[in-house]
C-alpha positions as CSV (number, residue, x, y, z in Angstrom):
1,M,87.5,104.5,102.0
2,L,89.7,102.6,104.6
3,W,91.9,99.8,103.2
4,P,94.0,97.3,105.1
5,V,97.7,97.2,104.5
6,L,99.1,93.6,105.1
7,G,103.1,92.5,105.2
8,N,106.1,94.6,106.1
9,G,106.9,96.1,102.8
10,D,109.4,93.6,101.6
11,A,107.1,90.5,101.8
12,D,103.3,90.0,102.3
13,D,103.3,87.9,105.5
14,G,99.6,88.4,105.9
15,Q,99.9,90.4,108.8
16,L,97.9,93.6,109.4
17,R,100.6,96.5,109.2
18,G,98.4,99.3,109.6
19,M,95.4,101.1,107.4
20,E,95.5,103.6,104.7
21,A,92.5,106.1,104.4
22,W,91.6,107.5,101.0
23,V,89.9,110.7,100.9
24,I,88.6,111.0,97.0
25,Y,87.9,114.5,96.0
26,T,85.1,115.1,93.5
27,G,86.0,116.9,90.3
28,I,89.8,116.2,90.3
29,A,91.8,113.1,89.5
30,G,93.3,112.6,92.8
31,A,93.4,111.7,96.4
32,L,94.7,112.4,99.9
33,I,96.0,109.4,101.4
34,I,96.6,108.8,105.5
35,D,98.6,105.9,105.9
36,M,98.4,104.8,109.5
37,R,99.8,102.2,111.8
38,R,98.3,99.3,113.6
39,D,97.2,102.0,116.6
40,C,95.8,104.4,114.1
41,G,98.8,106.8,114.7
42,V,99.6,108.3,111.6
43,R,102.8,107.4,109.9
44,Q,102.7,109.8,106.5
45,V,99.9,111.9,104.8
46,Y,100.4,112.4,101.2
47,T,98.5,113.2,97.3
48,R,98.1,111.0,94.5
49,G,97.3,112.0,91.1
50,E,96.5,115.8,90.3
51,L,95.7,116.6,93.9
52,R,98.4,118.9,95.1
53,L,98.2,120.2,98.8
54,P,100.7,122.8,100.4
55,G,103.4,120.7,102.5
56,L,102.6,117.4,101.6
57,K,104.4,115.1,99.1
58,A,102.7,114.0,95.9
59,F,103.0,111.1,94.1
């Protein structure tokens, strides 16, 4: 899934800040999130929920 990220983090000014790609795994309650800038350069990669991957932050 690909989601637009709007605003600058402090206020939603309606401007496109980048995109987040969510990779949802079957059989585990979690996801891998890739936070990207407007030019699709990777800003950060992390996991959510129960998903844990070596070397990545989990939230």
